[in-house]
BALOBA-1460 file (C-alpha; in Angstrom, 3 decimals):
// residues 353
<rec num="1" residu="m" x="9.701" y="8.842" z="-31.707"/>
<rec num="2" residu="k" x="11.947" y="7.709" z="-34.514"/>
<rec num="3" residu="r" x="10.855" y="4.443" z="-36.156"/>
<rec num="4" residu="r" x="14.340" y="3.457" z="-37.246"/>
<rec num="5" residu="a" x="13.361" y="0.227" z="-38.950"/>
<rec num="6" residu="k" x="11.179" y="2.047" z="-41.470"/>
<rec num="7" residu="i" x="13.555" y="4.816" z="-42.546"/>
<rec num="8" residu="r" x="14.648" y="4.195" z="-46.105"/>
<rec num="9" residu="p" x="18.078" y="4.944" z="-47.634"/>
<rec num="10" residu="f" x="18.303" y="8.705" z="-47.824"/>
<rec num="11" residu="a" x="20.421" y="9.839" z="-50.740"/>
<rec num="12" residu="a" x="18.497" y="8.357" z="-53.652"/>
<rec num="13" residu="a" x="14.990" y="8.806" z="-52.271"/>
<rec num="14" residu="i" x="14.646" y="12.597" z="-52.324"/>
<rec num="15" residu="c" x="14.601" y="13.243" z="-56.066"/>
<rec num="16" residu="a" x="12.739" y="10.040" z="-56.853"/>
<rec num="17" residu="v" x="9.903" y="10.745" z="-54.441"/>
<rec num="18" residu="a" x="9.594" y="14.493" z="-53.976"/>
<rec num="19" residu="v" x="9.240" y="15.750" z="-57.538"/>
<rec num="20" residu="p" x="6.572" y="13.264" z="-58.694"/>
<rec num="21" residu="l" x="4.500" y="13.914" z="-55.590"/>
<rec num="22" residu="i" x="4.483" y="17.669" z="-56.115"/>
<rec num="23" residu="l" x="3.551" y="17.196" z="-59.759"/>
<rec num="24" residu="a" x="0.852" y="14.712" z="-58.765"/>
<rec num="25" residu="l" x="-1.185" y="17.212" z="-56.756"/>
<rec num="26" residu="p" x="-4.761" y="17.302" z="-58.076"/>
<rec num="27" residu="s" x="-5.606" y="20.129" z="-60.459"/>
<rec num="28" residu="t" x="-7.633" y="22.265" z="-58.073"/>
<rec num="29" residu="p" x="-7.328" y="25.996" z="-57.319"/>
<rec num="30" residu="l" x="-5.648" y="25.164" z="-54.026"/>
<rec num="31" residu="a" x="-3.227" y="22.735" z="-55.658"/>
<rec num="32" residu="r" x="-2.358" y="25.217" z="-58.422"/>
<rec num="33" residu="a" x="-1.714" y="27.937" z="-55.854"/>
<rec num="34" residu="i" x="0.481" y="25.630" z="-53.813"/>
<rec num="35" residu="s" x="2.403" y="24.465" z="-56.879"/>
<rec num="36" residu="a" x="3.058" y="28.043" z="-57.935"/>
<rec num="37" residu="i" x="4.721" y="28.971" z="-54.647"/>
<rec num="38" residu="s" x="6.223" y="25.673" z="-53.544"/>
<rec num="39" residu="a" x="9.762" y="26.346" z="-54.743"/>
<rec num="40" residu="g" x="11.555" y="28.330" z="-52.053"/>
<rec num="41" residu="p" x="15.014" y="29.935" z="-51.710"/>
<rec num="42" residu="f" x="16.828" y="26.823" z="-50.503"/>
<rec num="43" residu="g" x="20.064" y="28.715" z="-49.921"/>
<rec num="44" residu="a" x="18.373" y="31.301" z="-47.702"/>
<rec num="45" residu="k" x="19.304" y="31.683" z="-44.053"/>
<rec num="46" residu="l" x="16.284" y="30.564" z="-42.060"/>
<rec num="47" residu="l" x="17.789" y="29.712" z="-38.672"/>
<rec num="48" residu="k" x="20.851" y="31.250" z="-37.024"/>
<rec num="49" residu="q" x="22.632" y="29.319" z="-34.289"/>
<rec num="50" residu="i" x="23.048" y="31.566" z="-31.242"/>
<rec num="51" residu="a" x="24.006" y="29.113" z="-28.501"/>
<rec num="52" residu="s" x="25.311" y="25.624" z="-27.810"/>
<rec num="53" residu="i" x="24.447" y="24.212" z="-24.381"/>
<rec num="54" residu="e" x="26.547" y="21.326" z="-23.107"/>
<rec num="55" residu="l" x="24.446" y="18.716" z="-21.313"/>
<rec num="56" residu="p" x="25.797" y="16.650" z="-18.408"/>
<rec num="57" residu="g" x="24.744" y="13.234" z="-19.724"/>
<rec num="58" residu="p" x="26.944" y="10.823" z="-21.705"/>
<rec num="59" residu="a" x="27.919" y="11.816" z="-25.241"/>
<rec num="60" residu="g" x="26.757" y="9.965" z="-28.324"/>
<rec num="61" residu="q" x="23.467" y="8.643" z="-26.950"/>
<rec num="62" residu="p" x="20.073" y="9.399" z="-28.524"/>
<rec num="63" residu="f" x="17.636" y="12.101" z="-27.501"/>
<rec num="64" residu="d" x="13.912" y="12.311" z="-28.059"/>
<rec num="65" residu="y" x="11.044" y="14.745" z="-27.379"/>
<rec num="66" residu="l" x="11.266" y="18.224" z="-25.884"/>
<rec num="67" residu="a" x="8.556" y="20.316" z="-24.217"/>
<rec num="68" residu="i" x="8.239" y="23.885" z="-22.939"/>
<rec num="69" residu="d" x="6.754" y="25.240" z="-19.709"/>
<rec num="70" residu="p" x="5.940" y="28.870" z="-20.634"/>
<rec num="71" residu="d" x="4.917" y="29.752" z="-17.070"/>
<rec num="72" residu="d" x="8.293" y="29.028" z="-15.464"/>
<rec num="73" residu="h" x="10.326" y="29.429" z="-18.667"/>
<rec num="74" residu="y" x="11.511" y="25.826" z="-18.537"/>
<rec num="75" residu="l" x="12.579" y="23.621" z="-21.407"/>
<rec num="76" residu="f" x="12.380" y="19.845" z="-20.845"/>
<rec num="77" residu="c" x="14.688" y="17.660" z="-22.923"/>
<rec num="78" residu="a" x="14.519" y="13.846" z="-22.945"/>
<rec num="79" residu="h" x="17.896" y="12.085" z="-23.160"/>
<rec num="80" residu="l" x="16.606" y="8.663" z="-24.137"/>
<rec num="81" residu="g" x="19.892" y="6.751" z="-24.021"/>
<rec num="82" residu="p" x="20.878" y="7.325" z="-20.373"/>
<rec num="83" residu="g" x="17.296" y="7.931" z="-19.145"/>
<rec num="84" residu="i" x="17.687" y="11.565" z="-18.079"/>
<rec num="85" residu="l" x="15.272" y="14.485" z="-18.281"/>
<rec num="86" residu="y" x="17.029" y="17.860" z="-18.388"/>
<rec num="87" residu="v" x="15.287" y="20.975" z="-17.118"/>
<rec num="88" residu="l" x="16.740" y="24.156" z="-18.613"/>
<rec num="89" residu="d" x="16.035" y="27.836" z="-18.001"/>
<rec num="90" residu="l" x="14.986" y="29.404" z="-21.308"/>
<rec num="91" residu="r" x="16.070" y="32.845" z="-20.104"/>
<rec num="92" residu="t" x="19.659" y="31.899" z="-19.270"/>
<rec num="93" residu="n" x="20.205" y="28.688" z="-21.271"/>
<rec num="94" residu="q" x="21.385" y="27.030" z="-18.077"/>
<rec num="95" residu="v" x="20.755" y="23.413" z="-17.062"/>
<rec num="96" residu="l" x="18.870" y="23.594" z="-13.763"/>
<rec num="97" residu="h" x="18.219" y="19.903" z="-13.105"/>
<rec num="98" residu="a" x="19.087" y="16.507" z="-14.580"/>
<rec num="99" residu="i" x="16.380" y="14.127" z="-13.364"/>
<rec num="100" residu="q" x="17.647" y="10.560" z="-13.658"/>
<rec num="101" residu="d" x="16.237" y="7.020" z="-13.459"/>
<rec num="102" residu="l" x="13.790" y="7.478" z="-16.340"/>
<rec num="103" residu="p" x="14.796" y="4.440" z="-18.447"/>
<rec num="104" residu="g" x="14.381" y="5.075" z="-22.167"/>
<rec num="105" residu="v" x="12.609" y="8.417" z="-21.699"/>
<rec num="106" residu="e" x="10.907" y="9.425" z="-24.960"/>
<rec num="107" residu="g" x="7.751" y="11.491" z="-24.554"/>
<rec num="108" residu="v" x="7.564" y="14.596" z="-22.373"/>
<rec num="109" residu="q" x="4.302" y="16.359" z="-21.514"/>
<rec num="110" residu="y" x="3.883" y="19.417" z="-19.289"/>
<rec num="111" residu="v" x="0.625" y="19.598" z="-17.285"/>
<rec num="112" residu="p" x="0.354" y="23.236" z="-16.140"/>
<rec num="113" residu="d" x="-2.598" y="23.020" z="-13.772"/>
<rec num="114" residu="l" x="-0.820" y="20.421" z="-11.623"/>
<rec num="115" residu="k" x="2.792" y="21.583" z="-12.119"/>
<rec num="116" residu="k" x="3.769" y="18.099" z="-13.272"/>
<rec num="117" residu="v" x="5.659" y="16.591" z="-16.159"/>
<rec num="118" residu="y" x="4.814" y="13.150" z="-17.519"/>
<rec num="119" residu="t" x="7.538" y="11.144" z="-19.233"/>
<rec num="120" residu="s" x="7.173" y="8.073" z="-21.435"/>
<rec num="121" residu="d" x="9.855" y="5.651" z="-20.253"/>
<rec num="122" residu="w" x="9.774" y="2.833" z="-22.753"/>
<rec num="123" residu="h" x="12.666" y="0.751" z="-21.403"/>
<rec num="124" residu="e" x="10.483" y="-0.091" z="-18.411"/>
<rec num="125" residu="d" x="7.083" y="0.456" z="-20.104"/>
<rec num="126" residu="k" x="6.016" y="3.083" z="-17.589"/>
<rec num="127" residu="i" x="4.880" y="6.688" z="-17.485"/>
<rec num="128" residu="g" x="6.979" y="8.720" z="-15.058"/>
<rec num="129" residu="v" x="5.289" y="11.483" z="-13.040"/>
<rec num="130" residu="i" x="7.552" y="14.374" z="-11.995"/>
<rec num="131" residu="d" x="6.559" y="17.017" z="-9.472"/>
<rec num="132" residu="l" x="8.068" y="20.297" z="-10.686"/>
<rec num="133" residu="r" x="8.070" y="21.770" z="-7.193"/>
<rec num="134" residu="s" x="10.437" y="19.119" z="-5.879"/>
<rec num="135" residu="m" x="11.874" y="18.010" z="-9.243"/>
<rec num="136" residu="q" x="11.347" y="14.414" z="-8.118"/>
<rec num="137" residu="v" x="9.711" y="11.375" z="-9.690"/>
<rec num="138" residu="i" x="6.612" y="10.820" z="-7.539"/>
<rec num="139" residu="a" x="4.904" y="7.971" z="-9.428"/>
<rec num="140" residu="r" x="5.398" y="5.405" z="-12.178"/>
<rec num="141" residu="i" x="2.352" y="4.237" z="-14.121"/>
<rec num="142" residu="p" x="2.639" y="0.893" z="-15.989"/>
<rec num="143" residu="t" x="1.639" y="0.779" z="-19.676"/>
<rec num="144" residu="e" x="1.471" y="-2.105" z="-22.148"/>
<rec num="145" residu="s" x="4.466" y="-1.612" z="-24.489"/>
<rec num="146" residu="k" x="6.737" y="1.307" z="-25.490"/>
<rec num="147" residu="p" x="5.033" y="4.525" z="-24.405"/>
<rec num="148" residu="g" x="5.997" y="7.453" z="-26.640"/>
<rec num="149" residu="g" x="4.393" y="10.757" z="-27.589"/>
<rec num="150" residu="s" x="1.610" y="12.220" z="-25.454"/>
<rec num="151" residu="a" x="-1.028" y="14.961" z="-25.418"/>
<rec num="152" residu="y" x="-2.878" y="16.644" z="-22.553"/>
<rec num="153" residu="a" x="-6.609" y="17.442" z="-22.726"/>
<rec num="154" residu="a" x="-6.786" y="20.023" z="-19.952"/>
<rec num="155" residu="p" x="-10.598" y="20.383" z="-19.588"/>
<rec num="156" residu="f" x="-10.834" y="16.635" z="-18.995"/>
<rec num="157" residu="h" x="-7.701" y="16.290" z="-16.809"/>
<rec num="158" residu="k" x="-6.574" y="13.440" z="-19.057"/>
<rec num="159" residu="l" x="-3.265" y="12.554" z="-20.624"/>
<rec num="160" residu="f" x="-3.293" y="10.475" z="-23.805"/>
<rec num="161" residu="v" x="-0.092" y="8.479" z="-24.297"/>
<rec num="162" residu="s" x="0.895" y="6.599" z="-27.433"/>
<rec num="163" residu="d" x="1.671" y="3.022" z="-26.396"/>
<rec num="164" residu="e" x="3.394" y="2.386" z="-29.676"/>
<rec num="165" residu="r" x="4.223" y="-1.321" z="-29.790"/>
<rec num="166" residu="a" x="0.998" y="-2.257" z="-28.053"/>
<rec num="167" residu="q" x="-0.818" y="-0.514" z="-30.919"/>
<rec num="168" residu="a" x="-2.641" y="1.446" z="-28.273"/>
<rec num="169" residu="l" x="-3.356" y="4.814" z="-26.701"/>
<rec num="170" residu="a" x="-3.353" y="4.881" z="-22.892"/>
<rec num="171" residu="v" x="-5.646" y="7.325" z="-21.075"/>
<rec num="172" residu="v" x="-4.309" y="8.679" z="-17.771"/>
<rec num="173" residu="d" x="-6.398" y="10.501" z="-15.177"/>
<rec num="174" residu="v" x="-3.833" y="13.048" z="-13.965"/>
<rec num="175" residu="t" x="-5.769" y="13.812" z="-10.781"/>
<rec num="176" residu="r" x="-5.189" y="10.215" z="-9.656"/>
<rec num="177" residu="d" x="-2.204" y="9.292" z="-11.830"/>
<rec num="178" residu="e" x="-3.941" y="6.130" z="-12.974"/>
<rec num="179" residu="i" x="-4.702" y="4.637" z="-16.377"/>
<rec num="180" residu="i" x="-8.472" y="4.690" z="-16.760"/>
<rec num="181" residu="g" x="-8.703" y="3.268" z="-20.262"/>
<rec num="182" residu="t" x="-6.780" y="1.997" z="-23.275"/>
<rec num="183" residu="l" x="-7.791" y="2.244" z="-26.925"/>
<rec num="184" residu="h" x="-6.380" y="-0.369" z="-29.319"/>
<rec num="185" residu="f" x="-5.812" y="-0.033" z="-33.047"/>
<rec num="186" residu="e" x="-4.580" y="-2.128" z="-35.967"/>
<rec num="187" residu="s" x="-1.431" y="-0.045" z="-36.160"/>
<rec num="188" residu="e" x="1.354" y="1.255" z="-34.019"/>
<rec num="189" residu="t" x="0.431" y="4.669" z="-32.645"/>
<rec num="190" residu="g" x="2.308" y="7.850" z="-33.513"/>
<rec num="191" residu="m" x="2.096" y="11.328" z="-32.038"/>
<rec num="192" residu="p" x="-1.251" y="12.373" z="-30.472"/>
<rec num="193" residu="q" x="-2.386" y="16.000" z="-30.190"/>
<rec num="194" residu="y" x="-5.257" y="17.763" z="-28.421"/>
<rec num="195" residu="d" x="-7.424" y="20.208" z="-30.403"/>
<rec num="196" residu="a" x="-8.654" y="22.727" z="-27.818"/>
<rec num="197" residu="l" x="-11.200" y="24.267" z="-30.208"/>
<rec num="198" residu="a" x="-12.877" y="21.045" z="-31.314"/>
<rec num="199" residu="k" x="-12.186" y="19.340" z="-27.976"/>
<rec num="200" residu="k" x="-10.863" y="16.254" z="-29.729"/>
<rec num="201" residu="i" x="-7.770" y="14.090" z="-29.473"/>
<rec num="202" residu="y" x="-6.071" y="13.130" z="-32.729"/>
<rec num="203" residu="v" x="-3.547" y="10.330" z="-33.086"/>
<rec num="204" residu="n" x="-1.429" y="9.162" z="-36.007"/>
<rec num="205" residu="l" x="-1.717" y="5.516" z="-37.094"/>
<rec num="206" residu="p" x="1.464" y="5.170" z="-39.203"/>
<rec num="207" residu="d" x="1.160" y="1.492" z="-40.149"/>
<rec num="208" residu="a" x="-2.331" y="2.140" z="-41.520"/>
<rec num="209" residu="n" x="-1.505" y="5.578" z="-43.003"/>
<rec num="210" residu="s" x="-4.488" y="6.895" z="-41.080"/>
<rec num="211" residu="f" x="-5.557" y="9.655" z="-38.706"/>
<rec num="212" residu="a" x="-7.822" y="8.799" z="-35.753"/>
<rec num="213" residu="v" x="-10.249" y="11.112" z="-33.925"/>
<rec num="214" residu="i" x="-11.100" y="10.443" z="-30.270"/>
<rec num="215" residu="d" x="-13.631" y="12.049" z="-27.941"/>
<rec num="216" residu="p" x="-11.774" y="12.798" z="-24.684"/>
<rec num="217" residu="a" x="-15.036" y="13.088" z="-22.754"/>
<rec num="218" residu="s" x="-15.923" y="9.436" z="-23.368"/>
<rec num="219" residu="d" x="-12.511" y="8.097" z="-24.490"/>
<rec num="220" residu="r" x="-14.196" y="6.605" z="-27.532"/>
<rec num="221" residu="l" x="-12.885" y="6.376" z="-31.063"/>
<rec num="222" residu="e" x="-15.087" y="8.500" z="-33.327"/>
<rec num="223" residu="a" x="-13.560" y="7.922" z="-36.752"/>
<rec num="224" residu="v" x="-10.434" y="7.018" z="-38.702"/>
<rec num="225" residu="y" x="-9.458" y="8.850" z="-41.897"/>
<rec num="226" residu="p" x="-6.830" y="8.053" z="-44.569"/>
<rec num="227" residu="t" x="-3.841" y="10.347" z="-44.968"/>
<rec num="228" residu="g" x="-3.628" y="10.069" z="-48.752"/>
<rec num="229" residu="k" x="-0.090" y="10.078" z="-50.162"/>
<rec num="230" residu="c" x="1.380" y="10.456" z="-46.675"/>
<rec num="231" residu="r" x="2.986" y="7.130" z="-45.742"/>
<rec num="232" residu="g" x="4.028" y="6.405" z="-42.182"/>
<rec num="233" residu="n" x="2.526" y="9.509" z="-40.587"/>
<rec num="234" residu="l" x="4.462" y="9.787" z="-37.347"/>
<rec num="235" residu="g" x="4.838" y="13.375" z="-36.138"/>
<rec num="236" residu="m" x="1.985" y="15.861" z="-35.804"/>
<rec num="237" residu="a" x="1.522" y="19.534" z="-34.986"/>
<rec num="238" residu="l" x="-1.715" y="21.527" z="-34.970"/>
<rec num="239" residu="d" x="-2.927" y="24.926" z="-36.067"/>
<rec num="240" residu="a" x="-6.347" y="24.609" z="-34.483"/>
<rec num="241" residu="e" x="-7.339" y="28.184" z="-35.324"/>
<rec num="242" residu="h" x="-7.049" y="27.541" z="-39.049"/>
<rec num="243" residu="r" x="-8.247" y="23.918" z="-38.743"/>
<rec num="244" residu="r" x="-5.023" y="22.360" z="-39.955"/>
<rec num="245" residu="a" x="-2.763" y="19.530" z="-38.823"/>
<rec num="246" residu="f" x="0.794" y="19.105" z="-40.091"/>
<rec num="247" residu="l" x="1.927" y="15.505" z="-40.435"/>
<rec num="248" residu="s" x="5.433" y="14.156" z="-40.987"/>
<rec num="249" residu="c" x="5.399" y="11.184" z="-43.336"/>
<rec num="250" residu="q" x="8.489" y="9.201" z="-42.452"/>
<rec num="251" residu="e" x="8.259" y="6.495" z="-45.084"/>
<rec num="252" residu="n" x="8.165" y="8.833" z="-48.088"/>
<rec num="253" residu="n" x="9.603" y="12.066" z="-46.641"/>
<rec num="254" residu="l" x="6.654" y="14.419" z="-46.914"/>
<rec num="255" residu="m" x="5.040" y="17.109" z="-44.811"/>
<rec num="256" residu="t" x="1.279" y="16.802" z="-45.270"/>
<rec num="257" residu="v" x="-1.211" y="19.579" z="-44.564"/>
<rec num="258" residu="f" x="-4.394" y="17.942" z="-43.237"/>
<rec num="259" residu="d" x="-7.797" y="19.673" z="-43.063"/>
<rec num="260" residu="l" x="-9.363" y="19.220" z="-39.584"/>
<rec num="261" residu="d" x="-12.887" y="20.041" z="-40.768"/>
<rec num="262" residu="k" x="-13.009" y="17.814" z="-43.841"/>
<rec num="263" residu="f" x="-10.473" y="15.323" z="-42.418"/>
<rec num="264" residu="q" x="-8.509" y="14.972" z="-45.597"/>
<rec num="265" residu="p" x="-5.049" y="15.981" z="-46.832"/>
<rec num="266" residu="v" x="-4.958" y="19.193" z="-48.853"/>
<rec num="267" residu="a" x="-1.259" y="19.559" z="-49.698"/>
<rec num="268" residu="y" x="2.032" y="17.670" z="-49.688"/>
<rec num="269" residu="f" x="5.595" y="18.997" z="-49.590"/>
<rec num="270" residu="p" x="8.949" y="17.177" z="-49.683"/>
<rec num="271" residu="t" x="11.108" y="17.134" z="-46.573"/>
<rec num="272" residu="a" x="14.677" y="16.034" z="-46.051"/>
<rec num="273" residu="s" x="15.046" y="12.321" z="-45.313"/>
<rec num="274" residu="g" x="13.977" y="10.886" z="-41.972"/>
<rec num="275" residu="a" x="11.072" y="13.255" z="-41.234"/>
<rec num="276" residu="d" x="10.056" y="12.943" z="-37.585"/>
<rec num="277" residu="v" x="9.004" y="15.592" z="-35.031"/>
<rec num="278" residu="v" x="6.929" y="18.525" z="-36.343"/>
<rec num="279" residu="q" x="6.470" y="21.896" z="-34.639"/>
<rec num="280" residu="f" x="4.336" y="24.906" z="-35.601"/>
<rec num="281" residu="d" x="5.179" y="28.494" z="-34.704"/>
<rec num="282" residu="p" x="1.923" y="30.481" z="-35.030"/>
<rec num="283" residu="g" x="3.671" y="33.813" z="-34.536"/>
<rec num="284" residu="l" x="5.883" y="33.382" z="-37.593"/>
<rec num="285" residu="n" x="3.492" y="31.024" z="-39.415"/>
<rec num="286" residu="r" x="6.266" y="28.480" z="-39.787"/>
<rec num="287" residu="i" x="6.278" y="24.707" z="-39.725"/>
<rec num="288" residu="y" x="9.495" y="22.908" z="-38.774"/>
<rec num="289" residu="v" x="10.193" y="19.222" z="-39.424"/>
<rec num="290" residu="a" x="13.232" y="17.640" z="-37.757"/>
<rec num="291" residu="c" x="14.789" y="15.115" z="-40.150"/>
<rec num="292" residu="g" x="17.270" y="12.535" z="-38.936"/>
<rec num="293" residu="s" x="19.413" y="12.737" z="-42.084"/>
<rec num="294" residu="g" x="20.800" y="16.079" z="-40.883"/>
<rec num="295" residu="a" x="18.311" y="18.811" z="-41.710"/>
<rec num="296" residu="i" x="15.376" y="20.819" z="-40.424"/>
<rec num="297" residu="s" x="12.842" y="21.336" z="-43.216"/>
<rec num="298" residu="v" x="11.119" y="24.715" z="-42.934"/>
<rec num="299" residu="f" x="7.740" y="25.684" z="-44.403"/>
<rec num="300" residu="e" x="5.682" y="28.875" z="-44.435"/>
<rec num="301" residu="q" x="1.942" y="29.137" z="-43.946"/>
<rec num="302" residu="r" x="0.742" y="32.225" z="-45.791"/>
<rec num="303" residu="d" x="-2.831" y="31.471" z="-44.815"/>
<rec num="304" residu="a" x="-4.914" y="28.335" z="-44.319"/>
<rec num="305" residu="e" x="-4.927" y="27.662" z="-48.069"/>
<rec num="306" residu="h" x="-1.418" y="28.659" z="-49.113"/>
<rec num="307" residu="y" x="1.934" y="27.161" z="-48.121"/>
<rec num="308" residu="r" x="5.458" y="26.996" z="-49.463"/>
<rec num="309" residu="k" x="8.692" y="25.293" z="-48.575"/>
<rec num="310" residu="l" x="11.344" y="27.775" z="-47.484"/>
<rec num="311" residu="g" x="14.228" y="25.336" z="-47.423"/>
<rec num="312" residu="n" x="16.270" y="22.750" z="-45.539"/>
<rec num="313" residu="v" x="18.556" y="23.971" z="-42.763"/>
<rec num="314" residu="s" x="21.621" y="21.757" z="-42.349"/>
<rec num="315" residu="v" x="22.126" y="20.421" z="-38.817"/>
<rec num="316" residu="a" x="24.014" y="17.523" z="-37.274"/>
<rec num="317" residu="h" x="23.100" y="13.985" z="-38.306"/>
<rec num="318" residu="a" x="20.500" y="12.202" z="-36.112"/>
<rec num="319" residu="i" x="18.668" y="15.339" z="-34.946"/>
<rec num="320" residu="h" x="15.083" y="14.128" z="-35.227"/>
<rec num="321" residu="s" x="13.403" y="16.236" z="-32.530"/>
<rec num="322" residu="l" x="12.990" y="19.929" z="-31.804"/>
<rec num="323" residu="a" x="10.934" y="22.444" z="-29.851"/>
<rec num="324" residu="v" x="9.830" y="25.999" z="-30.649"/>
<rec num="325" residu="d" x="9.365" y="28.711" z="-28.031"/>
<rec num="326" residu="p" x="6.338" y="30.696" z="-29.281"/>
<rec num="327" residu="a" x="7.329" y="33.714" z="-27.171"/>
<rec num="328" residu="t" x="10.812" y="34.146" z="-28.678"/>
<rec num="329" residu="h" x="10.448" y="32.024" z="-31.861"/>
<rec num="330" residu="r" x="13.667" y="30.252" z="-30.935"/>
<rec num="331" residu="v" x="14.181" y="26.674" z="-32.056"/>
<rec num="332" residu="y" x="15.878" y="24.090" z="-29.812"/>
<rec num="333" residu="a" x="17.368" y="20.842" z="-31.127"/>
<rec num="334" residu="p" x="19.421" y="18.215" z="-29.224"/>
<rec num="335" residu="e" x="22.636" y="16.834" z="-30.745"/>
<rec num="336" residu="q" x="24.125" y="13.415" z="-30.082"/>
<rec num="337" residu="e" x="26.953" y="13.813" z="-32.588"/>
<rec num="338" residu="e" x="28.662" y="16.542" z="-34.577"/>
<rec num="339" residu="a" x="30.851" y="15.787" z="-37.583"/>
<rec num="340" residu="g" x="30.944" y="12.177" z="-36.407"/>
<rec num="341" residu="v" x="32.145" y="13.074" z="-32.913"/>
<rec num="342" residu="p" x="29.850" y="12.001" z="-30.004"/>
<rec num="343" residu="v" x="28.405" y="14.939" z="-28.062"/>
<rec num="344" residu="a" x="25.561" y="15.724" z="-25.659"/>
<rec num="345" residu="r" x="24.348" y="19.239" z="-26.271"/>
<rec num="346" residu="l" x="21.392" y="21.417" z="-27.131"/>
<rec num="347" residu="i" x="21.601" y="23.827" z="-30.056"/>
<rec num="348" residu="v" x="19.633" y="27.086" z="-29.915"/>
<rec num="349" residu="f" x="18.584" y="28.900" z="-33.085"/>
<rec num="350" residu="d" x="17.050" y="32.289" z="-33.726"/>
<rec num="351" residu="a" x="14.494" y="32.284" z="-36.511"/>
<rec num="352" residu="i" x="15.406" y="34.599" z="-39.395"/>
<rec num="353" residu="p" x="12.199" y="36.058" z="-40.908"/>
């Protein structure tokens, strides 16, 4: 969910912003430990491209979120420009289906217990419902304005969808495919996530530089917390086991480590410019941030208290989304251009430990 209007010029911002922020960490044992290990081998090989999958949609048009179905080994890839959802086989890297008529598809959420995928189709302000058995759109649920990222709270059979321009979060009962509530905020809404341990929904509030906590049982807002130096917190990934969230801060190009017990930031690291979608690989203890300037910023979690930046992996310009397969540790990123030439393809990387 790239907020293009708020991305700043890239070239000059990195040095001006990143170094002062690292030096500005508070003088605590955690901060000193992080500072001591923050400089990583930026020339190291972290991801190795192993495949390039040509996609049948038109070249040069933007992509957005991806999602994985680990049960059927599917990868879902949203081609926002032409309104197509691709379904790929992770075992063969083959495109199985290209589901069309999803105008402006951004968010993609797999709901395993119902074998459905929910898409956020912002050009028509609707949530698409796809039956994976038939690979057909079976319903369209109206929202207020520009649905984007989404999160599924399985015990409650509810989908929480960022309705970005409405400054809202829509709550969908997936057993009826109906919106049963909408929460409004004084900010556009960024990526939500479901914490299965705490049984809470979290959502980024990037205009307010805040992090909201919602009870999915009652659909009530419990609290809102500031994100500190993180400005424009858009993307989010969770490590629920270690009580951490990882936030991409698009306005000042940071990856923020956020404590889910104390609800406060505990560390900041510079990313490449245009930080957007964040993914966490618990098997390798890696955090990936897709950055639209042409890089994937890679971080290592040594434990809940210690992190370091491993480096920036150069990729094509405008890649701002990615997915990680936790079973294979492979990273998938969609390309809309390469060396200035329009393309429509998915790049597959092996992670290099």
